[in-house]
N, C-alpha and C positions, 0 to 999 in steps of 0.2 A: 393409712389411706385417707385422702382428703374427704371433707364433708361439704357437699354443695348444698346450699340454702339460698332461697329468694325471699327478699323482704319486699312485700307488696305496699308501697308507700303511696299515701295520697298526696302528700306535700314534701318534696325533697329539696333542700338547698346543699348543692354539692361542693361549696366552696367558692363557686363563681355566679352561678344562676339559680333561680327557683325553677323547679319542674313539677308538673302535676302527674299523678297516677302512673307511675313507673315501678320497675322492679329493680332492686339492688341485688345483684347476683353475687354471692360470697362463697369462695372456695376455700375452706379452712380458715387462715387468718387474713386472707387477701381477697380484695374485690376483684372479681373477674370482669363485671361490666355493669353498665345501668342500661336497661332494655325496656321494651314495652312488654307488659304482662303477657301478651299473646305469643311472645318470642322466647319463651323459657324452654328449656330442655324437658322432655318428657319425664315425669315421674319425680321431679325436683322438689324437696320439701320446701313449704312456704310458711311464712310468718306474716300475718297481715297487721298493718300499722294504718288503720283507717282513719285515725284522727291525729291532729297535731303535726309536728314538723320533725323531719329526720335531718340532722346536720352533722357535719364533721365533729368528732370529739374535741374537747377544749384542751389546749396545750398551755401549760403554765411554767414558765422558765425561771420562777423564783417562789419557791416553797420552803420556808424554814421548818415547818412542822405541820402536824395534824394529827387527830385521834389520840391526843395526849401525849405525843411523842415530839420532841424538838431534836433536830439532827445534832445539834451540839452536845446535847446529854444523852442521846439514844443513837449513837453512831454504830448501829448494830443491823443485821438483817431484819430482825423482828420490829426495829424502830422504823426502818424505811417502809416496811409492809404495812404498819400502821399509818403511816403519812399517806401512802398511795391509796389505800382503802379509804380513808377519810375523805380525800378529795375527790375519788371517783363518784361518790354519792352525789356530787354536785356538778357532774358531766365532765370532770378532768379525765381524760384518758391517757395523757402522757405529761410527765412533769419532770423537773429537775430539782431534787432535794438539795436545799441551800445551806451552806454552813457559813454562819455569821463569824466575824473575825475572832480567832481563838489561837491556842498554842500550836506549834508544830505537830505535837503528838495527836491532838484532838483531829486536826487536819488529816493527818495520815490515817487515823481510824475511820473517819468519814469517807475518805477515798476507798479504803478497803472494804466497807460496808456497801458502798454503792457498787462496787465491782461485783461483790458477792451477790447482791441483790439482782442485778442483770444477768448473771450466770445462772441463778436459780429461777429466772423468768418471773420476777415479781411484776404483776400486770401494772403498767404505767410507769415504771421507773425507766427513764430515758437516759440519764447521765447525771452530771453534778454541777451545780453552781457554786463556786468558792468566792464568797463576798467578803473581800479583805484577806490578809490584815494590812495590805499596802495602800493604805487610804490617808486621808488628811484628817488630823486630829482636830482642825477647826470645823470640819463638816462631818464629825464622827457619829452624829445621830445616837443612836442606842448602842453603838459598838463600843466595847471596852477600851478606852485609850491607852491602857496599859499593854494591850497586846499588838497595838498598830505599830507597824515598823516598816522601813525600806525593804525592797526585795533583794535578797542576796542569792549567790549561786545554788545554795541547798533549796531555797524556795522555789526558784526556776526550775530546777531539776524534778521536784516534787509535782509541778504542774504539768510538766511535758512528758512524765513517765507514769501516768495513772493507769493506763491500760483500759481507758474508758473512751468510747467514741465521741461522746458529746460532753465537752468540759467548757464552761463558761468562768472566767474569772473577772470580778470587779475590781478596778484599781483606780486610784487618783492620778490624774495626768501630771500633777506636781511631784508625785512620790515614785512613779515609774516612768522614765523617760522614753521617748520614741525607740531608742535603740533596743530597750528591753521588751516593748510591746511588739516591736517587729520581729523579734526572736521567737516570742511566744506564739505569734500568728503563723510564723513559718513552720513551727512544730505542730500546729494544728489546734491550738487552743483559741477559743473565741474569746476577745477581750473587749469588755465593756467599760465605759468610764462612769465612775460613781463615787459618792462621798468625797467630792473634790471641790476645792476653792480655787481651782485654775482659772486664769484669764481666758477669754475667747481664743487668743492666738495660740495658747498652750494647748487647748482642747483641741483645735483644728489641727495641730501638729500630731496629736495623738491619733485622731481619725486618718490623717495621711499615712501614718506609720502602720495602720491596719486595725485599729480599735473599730469594732463594727457598730458601736452605738453607745447609748447611756442606760444605766440602771435607774429605775423609778424617776423618770423625768421631773423636774421641779423640786423633788426632794433631796436634801442633803447635797446640794451643789451650788455653785456661784450663780446667781440669778441674772435675768435680762435686764440690764440697766441701759439708759439712753446713750451713755458713753463708754460702759464696759458691759458688752453683751454676756460675758460669763460662758460657763458650760451650758446653759439653757439656750442661749442665743447660737452658740456653735452647733448644738444639736439640731435645732431648727433650720439652721441655715445650710448645714452640710447635706448635699444630695445623697450621700452614702450612709449617713448615721440613722440607725434604727433607734427607736425610743419605747423602752417599757414605761407603763403609767399604771398607777394604782387607782382605781375609780371607786373609791368608797365614800367620797363625799367628806373625808376627813383630811386625807392626805393633800388633795388638790381640789380646789374650787371647781364646779363644774364650768364655769365660764372660762377658766384657765384651760380646761381640757379642750373646750370647743375652739378657743382661740388657737391653741397648739395645733389641733387638726387642720384648722384653716391655713395655718402659717408653714406647715411642714412641707419643705421642698421634695417632690419626687425625685427618684423613685423610692426614697425612704418611706417607711411607715412607722405609725404607732400602734403598739400591740398591748394587749392587757396582761398584767401579772397581779398576783394578790399580795405577794409579801406576806404570805400567811403564817401564823405561828401555831403552836400545839393546840389551841383552843378549838379549832375547826372539827366539827362533830363530836363535840363534848359540851358538858355544862360547867367545865372549869371556870373559876373566878379569878385565879392568879396561877403563876408559875414562875420558875426561876430561869434566869439567863446570865451565865457567868457568875452566879452568885448574888444577882440582883433580882429583886422581885418584881414582876410585871403584874399589874392590875388589869383586870377586864371589867369594863362597865360601859354601858350605852354603846356597844359596838365598837369601842376604843380600847386599845391596849397601851398602857403608858407606865413610865417608870415614876418614881416617887415625885420627881420634878416637873411632871407633865409631859415630858419627852415622848413622842410616839415610839413605840418599839414594835415594828411590824403592823400587821393589820388582823382582824378579825372577819377577813373577807373571803368568800368562796367565789369561785368563777360564775356560777349562775347568778349570784347576787351581784357580781360586777356587770354581767350581760344586761341585767334589769335595771341597773343604775344608768348605764350608758344610753339605753332606749328610752327609759322613762323620765330621766332626770336631765340628762345632757342634751337628749333628743336626737341621738344618732339612729338612723334607720337600722332595722334589725339585721339586714344582710351584711352591711358594713361592719356592724358590731360583731356578729359572728365571725367575719374574716378576722377582726382584731382578736379574737379569742382563739383562733385556730390556724387559719392559713398564714396570717403575718408572723407569728411566732416561728412557725415552721419555715418559712422564708428567712427569717433572721438567722436560724440555726442551720439552714441549708438542707433540710430534710423534706421540702414541700413536694417532691416526687412520691414520697410514701406517706406523708402526713398532711392534715390540714385539707384534705380533699375527699369527696366520695367519687372515686374515678378508677378505671381500670389500672391495677398494679399497686394501688394504694392499700395501706393496711385497713382491715375492717375495724376501725375505731369511729364510733359514732354515738351521737347522743339523741334520745327521742324527747322532744319538748312538747308540753301542751300549749294550747292557745294563751294560757296565762303565764308561759314561760317557767312552768314547773318541770322538773326532770322526771320524765315518766319511765326511762329506761336508759341504760349505759351499756354499750358493748366495747369490749377491748379484745383486739384480735379475733373477732368474731364470736366472742363468748359473752353472753349476757352476764353482768355482774350482779351479785346479790348482797344485800346489806342487812345486817342486824338492827333492829328497832333502836333508835337513839334513846338513851335513858340517862 
């Protein structure tokens, strides 16, 4: 039997506009409506949120790890549960556990673990993002070049037969040609271009073949030159290409983020990702990735040679950076953290909004943008103290 609850909200951002003094009516795991408090059904249970702001829960489409677990080395149900729990603390109500370039065996194990997590109802586990191994060695970043390779038919079949509704794969435009991109998208896989040294024309051909956008704009891709616009230029120029971006002040300069937001052609949007590693929600100072030690210091994760290896960023930290440092308005920043990633993935009817028919996934923020409460499927999440 469903449970009807009304959240009495002093300040609501529903994904489109701000509204004052309304009631969000939740039936089980679904929002029934947003009404005036006087229009509530008789006897409905109420929860009062008299201060702060209620907003759609954050959606992070690139999460390598959290809570001490890294998908590459903890491709298990428990590993995914640890990742989702760690990020929920910071307002993330849906995410894609992300596998960095690895062996076919590890890739298969990660797919199985995500499928099991979804079947088990792990709160926040939405699907999987498989980043690599079909990348450019020239733009490998922290990916192990020994595992990077072209896509063969076995790789293709693995991607299209996951049994998971929401699958993103990041590929290089020069490694995976338009014909393969078209086959992947026709089979329901969302393709993003990343870790790619492709010229502008090749990137545009990938978008025309069905690639939906780029993974972490500016990072590990050919840059915007005045004669060679590269992947960055193609992503900003294409009206259909969506762009994830990592706003931690280390991966992309605040001025570059601001310039990208001004340059991006509509209707494409730029959305926030964390590219977070296992350190989120822990006091870890180092961890291993494919046998290599990653150091954590000063909010930065690096290999021994100084190469950035993912981020130490959570979503509420990204929201604060966008508003406080880049200078983007709070409502647009919240769209970048929820509505736009939902639109990119094609799930904006049920995610990224507080509206009738959407999932009851939302985050309660203080005026200082601290996370006061997190609700996934209508259930308030509870977290152990950090230690």
